[in-house]
A tleap script that builds the chain and sets N, CA, C and O, in Angstrom:
source leaprc.protein.ff14SB
mol = sequence {
  NMET THR VAL VAL ALA GLN LEU ALA ILE GLU
  ALA GLU GLN SER GLU PHE ASP ARG VAL LEU
  ALA GLU LEU PRO GLU ASP GLY PHE VAL ALA
  ALA GLN LYS THR GLU LEU SER SER ALA ASP
  GLN ARG ILE VAL GLU LEU ARG VAL ASP ASP
  GLY GLU THR LEU VAL ARG LEU HIE GLU ALA
  CYS ALA ASN GLN GLU LEU LEU PHE ASP VAL
  GLN ARG ILE ALA GLN GLU PRO THR GLU THR
  ALA ASP ARG GLN ARG LEU ALA SER ASP ASP
  GLY ARG GLY GLY ALA LYS CGLY
}
set mol.1.N position { -22.542 -56.758 24.634 }
set mol.1.CA position { -24.635 -57.183 24.503 }
set mol.1.C position { -24.658 -57.685 22.920 }
set mol.1.O position { -23.591 -57.698 22.305 }
set mol.2.N position { -25.961 -58.123 22.229 }
set mol.2.CA position { -25.865 -58.247 21.373 }
set mol.2.C position { -27.508 -58.425 21.261 }
set mol.2.O position { -28.344 -58.848 22.059 }
set mol.3.N position { -27.601 -57.859 19.775 }
set mol.3.CA position { -29.287 -57.173 19.996 }
set mol.3.C position { -29.972 -58.222 18.846 }
set mol.3.O position { -29.326 -58.640 17.885 }
set mol.4.N position { -30.913 -58.456 19.021 }
set mol.4.CA position { -31.697 -59.484 18.207 }
set mol.4.C position { -33.046 -58.732 18.500 }
set mol.4.O position { -33.591 -58.226 19.480 }
set mol.5.N position { -33.328 -58.920 17.095 }
set mol.5.CA position { -34.160 -57.900 16.826 }
set mol.5.C position { -35.174 -59.204 15.124 }
set mol.5.O position { -34.627 -59.925 14.290 }
set mol.6.N position { -36.542 -58.931 15.328 }
set mol.6.CA position { -37.258 -59.955 14.977 }
set mol.6.C position { -38.131 -58.636 13.708 }
set mol.6.O position { -38.897 -57.739 14.061 }
set mol.7.N position { -37.709 -58.924 12.338 }
set mol.7.CA position { -38.126 -58.246 11.306 }
set mol.7.C position { -39.207 -58.701 10.255 }
set mol.7.O position { -38.673 -59.377 9.376 }
set mol.8.N position { -40.781 -58.515 10.041 }
set mol.8.CA position { -41.175 -58.212 8.566 }
set mol.8.C position { -41.041 -58.199 7.532 }
set mol.8.O position { -41.603 -57.245 6.994 }
set mol.9.N position { -40.438 -58.948 6.786 }
set mol.9.CA position { -39.748 -57.788 5.554 }
set mol.9.C position { -40.548 -58.473 4.262 }
set mol.9.O position { -40.847 -59.614 3.910 }
set mol.10.N position { -40.787 -56.613 3.572 }
set mol.10.CA position { -41.599 -57.470 1.894 }
set mol.10.C position { -40.897 -57.218 1.120 }
set mol.10.O position { -40.931 -56.048 0.740 }
set mol.11.N position { -40.168 -57.898 0.650 }
set mol.11.CA position { -38.893 -58.580 -0.018 }
set mol.11.C position { -38.696 -60.750 -0.502 }
set mol.11.O position { -38.777 -61.843 0.058 }
set mol.12.N position { -38.419 -60.158 -1.848 }
set mol.12.CA position { -37.677 -61.492 -2.050 }
set mol.12.C position { -36.519 -62.398 -1.350 }
set mol.12.O position { -35.455 -61.820 -1.129 }
set mol.13.N position { -36.588 -63.233 -1.126 }
set mol.13.CA position { -35.219 -63.851 -0.312 }
set mol.13.C position { -33.515 -62.833 -0.949 }
set mol.13.O position { -32.553 -62.402 -0.314 }
set mol.14.N position { -33.787 -62.813 -2.118 }
set mol.14.CA position { -32.291 -62.650 -2.917 }
set mol.14.C position { -32.731 -61.564 -2.272 }
set mol.14.O position { -32.732 -61.804 -1.064 }
set mol.15.N position { -33.247 -60.075 -2.601 }
set mol.15.CA position { -33.356 -59.111 -2.600 }
set mol.15.C position { -32.694 -59.046 -1.152 }
set mol.15.O position { -31.546 -58.602 -1.195 }
set mol.16.N position { -33.069 -59.325 -0.102 }
set mol.16.CA position { -33.541 -59.398 1.053 }
set mol.16.C position { -31.465 -59.564 1.722 }
set mol.16.O position { -30.823 -58.855 2.498 }
set mol.17.N position { -31.061 -60.876 0.894 }
set mol.17.CA position { -29.847 -61.407 0.997 }
set mol.17.C position { -28.586 -60.316 0.452 }
set mol.17.O position { -27.462 -60.084 0.896 }
set mol.18.N position { -29.392 -59.754 -0.780 }
set mol.18.CA position { -28.014 -58.637 -1.141 }
set mol.18.C position { -28.157 -57.006 -0.103 }
set mol.18.O position { -27.173 -56.268 -0.106 }
set mol.19.N position { -29.081 -56.699 0.496 }
set mol.19.CA position { -29.103 -55.586 1.465 }
set mol.19.C position { -28.571 -56.259 2.696 }
set mol.19.O position { -28.401 -55.429 3.589 }
set mol.20.N position { -28.250 -57.485 3.047 }
set mol.20.CA position { -27.601 -58.162 4.210 }
set mol.20.C position { -26.775 -57.990 3.952 }
set mol.20.O position { -26.062 -57.456 4.802 }
set mol.21.N position { -25.832 -58.444 1.843 }
set mol.21.CA position { -24.269 -58.445 1.825 }
set mol.21.C position { -23.660 -56.883 2.352 }
set mol.21.O position { -22.508 -56.519 2.115 }
set mol.22.N position { -24.576 -56.132 3.035 }
set mol.22.CA position { -24.198 -54.759 2.672 }
set mol.22.C position { -23.671 -54.551 4.314 }
set mol.22.O position { -22.582 -53.977 4.288 }
set mol.23.N position { -24.021 -54.783 5.429 }
set mol.23.CA position { -23.880 -54.925 6.058 }
set mol.23.C position { -22.342 -55.246 6.931 }
set mol.23.O position { -21.742 -56.318 7.010 }
set mol.24.N position { -22.081 -54.291 7.358 }
set mol.24.CA position { -20.388 -54.664 8.292 }
set mol.24.C position { -20.458 -55.730 9.128 }
set mol.24.O position { -21.150 -55.803 10.143 }
set mol.25.N position { -19.253 -57.097 8.393 }
set mol.25.CA position { -19.178 -57.928 8.322 }
set mol.25.C position { -18.880 -58.640 9.839 }
set mol.25.O position { -18.785 -59.858 9.989 }
set mol.26.N position { -18.703 -57.282 11.328 }
set mol.26.CA position { -17.703 -57.488 12.169 }
set mol.26.C position { -19.104 -57.226 13.154 }
set mol.26.O position { -19.089 -57.937 14.158 }
set mol.27.N position { -20.041 -56.522 13.059 }
set mol.27.CA position { -21.638 -56.223 13.072 }
set mol.27.C position { -22.210 -56.803 13.399 }
set mol.27.O position { -22.818 -56.709 14.466 }
set mol.28.N position { -22.282 -58.031 12.272 }
set mol.28.CA position { -23.290 -58.560 12.033 }
set mol.28.C position { -23.004 -60.305 12.421 }
set mol.28.O position { -21.943 -60.883 12.183 }
set mol.29.N position { -24.431 -61.046 13.172 }
set mol.29.CA position { -23.867 -62.341 13.930 }
set mol.29.C position { -24.486 -63.079 13.247 }
set mol.29.O position { -23.732 -63.804 12.599 }
set mol.30.N position { -25.844 -63.311 13.013 }
set mol.30.CA position { -26.830 -64.330 12.252 }
set mol.30.C position { -28.157 -63.862 11.936 }
set mol.30.O position { -28.819 -63.106 12.648 }
set mol.31.N position { -28.429 -64.238 11.084 }
set mol.31.CA position { -30.064 -64.057 10.218 }
set mol.31.C position { -30.362 -65.825 10.577 }
set mol.31.O position { -29.677 -66.834 10.745 }
set mol.32.N position { -31.862 -65.438 10.565 }
set mol.32.CA position { -32.849 -66.751 10.379 }
set mol.32.C position { -33.845 -66.955 9.740 }
set mol.32.O position { -33.772 -65.870 9.162 }
set mol.33.N position { -34.784 -67.423 9.298 }
set mol.33.CA position { -35.716 -67.391 8.553 }
set mol.33.C position { -36.572 -67.877 9.540 }
set mol.33.O position { -36.530 -69.033 9.960 }
set mol.34.N position { -37.596 -66.740 10.039 }
set mol.34.CA position { -38.400 -67.999 11.193 }
set mol.34.C position { -40.017 -68.353 10.337 }
set mol.34.O position { -40.949 -68.956 10.870 }
set mol.35.N position { -40.016 -67.962 9.330 }
set mol.35.CA position { -41.484 -67.819 8.929 }
set mol.35.C position { -42.053 -66.898 7.790 }
set mol.35.O position { -41.501 -65.885 7.360 }
set mol.36.N position { -43.062 -67.342 7.442 }
set mol.36.CA position { -43.946 -66.030 5.695 }
set mol.36.C position { -45.518 -66.139 7.122 }
set mol.36.O position { -45.995 -67.010 7.850 }
set mol.37.N position { -45.736 -64.863 6.866 }
set mol.37.CA position { -47.051 -64.352 7.019 }
set mol.37.C position { -47.657 -64.365 5.829 }
set mol.37.O position { -47.106 -64.341 4.728 }
set mol.38.N position { -48.976 -64.410 6.101 }
set mol.38.CA position { -50.326 -64.658 5.238 }
set mol.38.C position { -50.023 -62.973 4.256 }
set mol.38.O position { -50.597 -62.978 3.167 }
set mol.39.N position { -49.155 -61.556 4.597 }
set mol.39.CA position { -49.605 -60.558 3.686 }
set mol.39.C position { -47.858 -60.710 2.474 }
set mol.39.O position { -47.222 -59.876 1.829 }
set mol.40.N position { -47.684 -62.399 2.736 }
set mol.40.CA position { -46.461 -62.136 1.837 }
set mol.40.C position { -45.497 -61.629 2.152 }
set mol.40.O position { -44.623 -61.524 1.291 }
set mol.41.N position { -45.203 -61.017 3.732 }
set mol.41.CA position { -43.907 -60.717 4.551 }
set mol.41.C position { -42.963 -62.003 4.866 }
set mol.41.O position { -43.386 -63.133 5.110 }
set mol.42.N position { -41.687 -61.632 4.816 }
set mol.42.CA position { -40.700 -62.617 5.378 }
set mol.42.C position { -40.474 -62.578 6.964 }
set mol.42.O position { -39.741 -61.656 7.322 }
set mol.43.N position { -40.814 -63.148 7.664 }
set mol.43.CA position { -40.936 -62.688 8.861 }
set mol.43.C position { -38.975 -63.472 9.243 }
set mol.43.O position { -38.726 -64.649 8.980 }
set mol.44.N position { -37.728 -62.351 9.953 }
set mol.44.CA position { -36.297 -62.639 9.955 }
set mol.44.C position { -36.373 -62.648 10.874 }
set mol.44.O position { -37.256 -61.868 11.231 }
set mol.45.N position { -35.366 -63.718 12.584 }
set mol.45.CA position { -34.438 -62.909 13.173 }
set mol.45.C position { -33.770 -62.703 12.965 }
set mol.45.O position { -33.301 -63.616 12.286 }
set mol.46.N position { -32.573 -61.290 13.119 }
set mol.46.CA position { -31.508 -61.157 13.058 }
set mol.46.C position { -30.120 -61.097 14.410 }
set mol.46.O position { -30.328 -61.035 15.622 }
set mol.47.N position { -29.693 -61.111 14.195 }
set mol.47.CA position { -28.708 -60.836 15.658 }
set mol.47.C position { -27.015 -59.911 15.477 }
set mol.47.O position { -25.863 -60.301 15.285 }
set mol.48.N position { -27.437 -59.016 15.598 }
set mol.48.CA position { -26.300 -58.173 15.469 }
set mol.48.C position { -25.574 -57.476 16.294 }
set mol.48.O position { -26.289 -56.698 16.925 }
set mol.49.N position { -24.421 -57.404 16.584 }
set mol.49.CA position { -23.438 -56.704 18.395 }
set mol.49.C position { -24.525 -55.741 18.237 }
set mol.49.O position { -25.565 -56.399 18.282 }
set mol.50.N position { -24.772 -54.597 18.086 }
set mol.50.CA position { -25.195 -53.213 18.391 }
set mol.50.C position { -26.863 -52.843 17.344 }
set mol.50.O position { -27.645 -53.412 16.583 }
set mol.51.N position { -26.623 -51.503 18.003 }
set mol.51.CA position { -27.799 -51.286 17.701 }
set mol.51.C position { -27.883 -50.254 16.205 }
set mol.51.O position { -28.876 -50.139 15.487 }
set mol.52.N position { -26.256 -49.438 15.969 }
set mol.52.CA position { -25.864 -49.264 14.582 }
set mol.52.C position { -25.867 -50.150 13.846 }
set mol.52.O position { -26.745 -49.956 13.004 }
set mol.53.N position { -25.303 -51.137 13.672 }
set mol.53.CA position { -25.706 -52.012 12.808 }
set mol.53.C position { -27.941 -52.592 11.509 }
set mol.53.O position { -28.306 -52.924 10.381 }
set mol.54.N position { -28.526 -52.286 12.926 }
set mol.54.CA position { -29.677 -52.709 12.651 }
set mol.54.C position { -29.709 -50.856 11.641 }
set mol.54.O position { -30.468 -50.558 10.719 }
set mol.55.N position { -28.947 -50.243 12.083 }
set mol.55.CA position { -29.129 -48.983 11.546 }
set mol.55.C position { -29.480 -48.405 10.116 }
set mol.55.O position { -30.355 -47.795 9.502 }
set mol.56.N position { -27.748 -49.216 9.931 }
set mol.56.CA position { -27.546 -49.154 8.749 }
set mol.56.C position { -28.306 -50.509 7.906 }
set mol.56.O position { -28.104 -50.755 6.717 }
set mol.57.N position { -28.992 -51.110 8.591 }
set mol.57.CA position { -29.753 -52.403 7.469 }
set mol.57.C position { -31.298 -50.982 7.044 }
set mol.57.O position { -31.610 -50.493 5.958 }
set mol.58.N position { -31.753 -50.805 8.112 }
set mol.58.CA position { -32.196 -49.295 8.206 }
set mol.58.C position { -32.283 -49.148 6.517 }
set mol.58.O position { -32.955 -49.591 5.586 }
set mol.59.N position { -30.933 -48.050 6.800 }
set mol.59.CA position { -30.749 -47.442 5.736 }
set mol.59.C position { -30.793 -48.395 3.985 }
set mol.59.O position { -31.459 -48.220 2.964 }
set mol.60.N position { -29.676 -49.433 4.396 }
set mol.60.CA position { -29.475 -50.279 3.311 }
set mol.60.C position { -31.118 -50.579 2.770 }
set mol.60.O position { -31.274 -50.274 1.588 }
set mol.61.N position { -32.079 -51.006 3.312 }
set mol.61.CA position { -33.298 -51.709 2.844 }
set mol.61.C position { -34.140 -50.239 2.336 }
set mol.61.O position { -35.237 -50.177 1.780 }
set mol.62.N position { -33.288 -49.188 2.705 }
set mol.62.CA position { -34.544 -47.915 2.171 }
set mol.62.C position { -33.885 -47.645 0.975 }
set mol.62.O position { -34.754 -47.528 0.110 }
set mol.63.N position { -32.785 -47.489 0.505 }
set mol.63.CA position { -32.046 -47.627 -0.388 }
set mol.63.C position { -32.213 -48.288 -1.891 }
set mol.63.O position { -32.147 -47.871 -3.048 }
set mol.64.N position { -32.612 -50.283 -0.854 }
set mol.64.CA position { -33.126 -50.635 -2.642 }
set mol.64.C position { -34.881 -51.259 -1.631 }
set mol.64.O position { -35.293 -52.394 -1.391 }
set mol.65.N position { -35.351 -50.133 -1.363 }
set mol.65.CA position { -37.328 -49.327 -1.384 }
set mol.65.C position { -37.829 -51.254 -0.740 }
set mol.65.O position { -38.543 -52.031 -1.373 }
set mol.66.N position { -37.311 -51.469 0.331 }
set mol.66.CA position { -37.399 -52.623 0.298 }
set mol.66.C position { -38.360 -51.967 2.104 }
set mol.66.O position { -37.920 -51.013 2.746 }
set mol.67.N position { -39.341 -52.590 2.433 }
set mol.67.CA position { -40.191 -52.381 3.520 }
set mol.67.C position { -40.210 -52.924 4.808 }
set mol.67.O position { -40.871 -53.960 4.747 }
set mol.68.N position { -39.806 -52.729 5.943 }
set mol.68.CA position { -40.031 -53.772 6.973 }
set mol.68.C position { -40.387 -53.225 8.321 }
set mol.68.O position { -40.237 -52.018 8.513 }
set mol.69.N position { -40.735 -53.816 9.047 }
set mol.69.CA position { -41.265 -53.281 10.287 }
set mol.69.C position { -40.408 -54.526 11.361 }
set mol.69.O position { -39.994 -55.681 11.268 }
set mol.70.N position { -40.465 -53.627 12.189 }
set mol.70.CA position { -39.511 -53.840 13.809 }
set mol.70.C position { -40.813 -54.942 14.732 }
set mol.70.O position { -41.693 -54.153 15.077 }
set mol.71.N position { -41.050 -55.825 15.025 }
set mol.71.CA position { -42.178 -56.902 15.986 }
set mol.71.C position { -41.482 -56.895 16.722 }
set mol.71.O position { -42.168 -57.385 17.619 }
set mol.72.N position { -40.654 -56.740 17.106 }
set mol.72.CA position { -39.516 -56.785 18.732 }
set mol.72.C position { -37.925 -56.605 18.411 }
set mol.72.O position { -37.372 -56.889 17.349 }
set mol.73.N position { -37.421 -56.153 19.396 }
set mol.73.CA position { -36.103 -56.042 19.672 }
set mol.73.C position { -35.400 -56.201 21.459 }
set mol.73.O position { -35.631 -55.538 22.471 }
set mol.74.N position { -34.631 -57.204 21.246 }
set mol.74.CA position { -34.038 -57.889 22.369 }
set mol.74.C position { -32.695 -57.602 22.727 }
set mol.74.O position { -32.050 -57.815 21.700 }
set mol.75.N position { -31.885 -57.216 23.673 }
set mol.75.CA position { -31.176 -57.972 23.876 }
set mol.75.C position { -30.319 -58.834 24.351 }
set mol.75.O position { -30.733 -58.810 25.510 }
set mol.76.N position { -29.494 -59.542 24.377 }
set mol.76.CA position { -28.829 -60.647 25.493 }
set mol.76.C position { -28.107 -60.333 25.656 }
set mol.76.O position { -27.782 -59.249 25.171 }
set mol.77.N position { -27.193 -61.121 26.565 }
set mol.77.CA position { -25.481 -61.281 26.837 }
set mol.77.C position { -24.468 -61.830 26.001 }
set mol.77.O position { -23.947 -62.900 26.316 }
set mol.78.N position { -24.098 -61.164 24.878 }
set mol.78.CA position { -23.012 -61.311 23.980 }
set mol.78.C position { -22.115 -62.955 24.289 }
set mol.78.O position { -21.336 -63.410 23.451 }
set mol.79.N position { -22.370 -63.548 25.405 }
set mol.79.CA position { -22.246 -65.485 26.130 }
set mol.79.C position { -23.061 -65.819 24.824 }
set mol.79.O position { -22.491 -66.386 23.891 }
set mol.80.N position { -24.379 -65.475 24.752 }
set mol.80.CA position { -25.361 -66.275 24.355 }
set mol.80.C position { -25.554 -66.612 23.236 }
set mol.80.O position { -26.262 -67.550 22.871 }
set mol.81.N position { -24.661 -65.542 22.279 }
set mol.81.CA position { -24.647 -65.512 21.285 }
set mol.81.C position { -23.416 -65.919 20.723 }
set mol.81.O position { -23.041 -66.553 19.737 }
set mol.82.N position { -23.151 -65.609 21.237 }
set mol.82.CA position { -21.455 -66.527 21.015 }
set mol.82.C position { -21.568 -68.324 21.198 }
set mol.82.O position { -20.884 -68.974 20.408 }
set mol.83.N position { -22.119 -68.825 21.864 }
set mol.83.CA position { -22.747 -70.356 22.256 }
set mol.83.C position { -23.866 -71.010 21.256 }
set mol.83.O position { -24.331 -72.087 20.882 }
set mol.84.N position { -23.951 -69.794 21.112 }
set mol.84.CA position { -25.071 -70.328 19.369 }
set mol.84.C position { -24.201 -70.115 18.415 }
set mol.84.O position { -24.133 -71.063 17.633 }
set mol.85.N position { -23.476 -69.192 18.167 }
set mol.85.CA position { -22.387 -69.176 16.680 }
set mol.85.C position { -21.856 -70.504 16.777 }
set mol.85.O position { -22.133 -71.347 15.924 }
set mol.86.N position { -20.829 -70.846 18.129 }
set mol.86.CA position { -20.390 -72.180 18.132 }
set mol.86.C position { -20.842 -73.642 17.473 }
set mol.86.O position { -20.299 -74.500 16.776 }
set mol.87.N position { -22.660 -73.356 18.335 }
set mol.87.CA position { -23.098 -74.430 17.980 }
set mol.87.C position { -23.737 -74.943 16.340 }
set mol.87.O position { -24.204 -76.010 15.941 }
set mol.88.N position { -23.418 -73.241 15.492 }
set mol.88.CA position { -24.373 -73.327 14.504 }
set mol.88.C position { -22.923 -73.751 13.704 }
set mol.88.O position { -23.024 -74.118 12.533 }
set mol.89.N position { -21.856 -73.709 14.209 }
set mol.89.CA position { -20.670 -73.781 13.564 }
set mol.89.C position { -19.863 -75.531 13.606 }
set mol.89.O position { -19.118 -76.172 12.865 }
set mol.90.N position { -20.381 -75.694 14.606 }
set mol.90.CA position { -20.016 -77.421 14.739 }
set mol.90.C position { -21.544 -78.328 14.661 }
set mol.90.O position { -21.669 -79.114 15.601 }
set mol.91.N position { -22.376 -78.312 13.943 }
set mol.91.CA position { -23.389 -78.896 13.781 }
set mol.91.C position { -24.378 -78.803 14.414 }
set mol.91.O position { -25.436 -78.553 13.837 }
set mol.92.N position { -24.328 -78.964 15.679 }
set mol.92.CA position { -25.510 -79.069 16.648 }
set mol.92.C position { -26.845 -78.375 17.274 }
set mol.92.O position { -27.787 -78.609 18.032 }
set mol.93.N position { -26.058 -76.955 16.106 }
set mol.93.CA position { -27.798 -76.143 15.993 }
set mol.93.C position { -27.254 -74.763 15.594 }
set mol.93.O position { -26.308 -74.220 15.023 }
set mol.94.N position { -28.568 -74.483 16.318 }
set mol.94.CA position { -28.420 -72.704 17.348 }
set mol.94.C position { -28.785 -71.575 15.669 }
set mol.94.O position { -29.570 -71.980 14.811 }
set mol.95.N position { -28.071 -70.277 15.548 }
set mol.95.CA position { -28.694 -70.088 14.738 }
set mol.95.C position { -27.595 -69.648 13.821 }
set mol.95.O position { -26.400 -69.454 14.044 }
set mol.96.N position { -28.296 -69.543 12.757 }
set mol.96.CA position { -27.455 -69.988 11.296 }
set mol.96.C position { -27.421 -68.344 10.425 }
set mol.96.O position { -28.293 -67.491 10.594 }
set mol.97.N position { -26.523 -68.221 9.734 }
set mol.97.CA position { -26.560 -67.395 8.969 }
set mol.97.C position { -27.001 -67.131 7.659 }
set mol.97.O position { -26.835 -66.016 7.165 }
savepdb mol mol.pdb
quit
């Protein structure tokens, strides 16, 4: 299963990118910026292989003193994430990292 989390993050994109770089590559699937909220928060949708990667994200954000609120968490079959990854790799769209 792939875990999909929508987060509201109070950080500049470059700060959040540094945090994402700390995540293990084998557990991280994709990140997609969805919008900016009115409170200077960046709304980001992450796709990860398991909940442990979200725990690591939380720890990395805490170490960098970046705040985020989890707005939504869902699970989807791995095949869906694989199709989206393939679609983004061949230029047809899908979730992009």
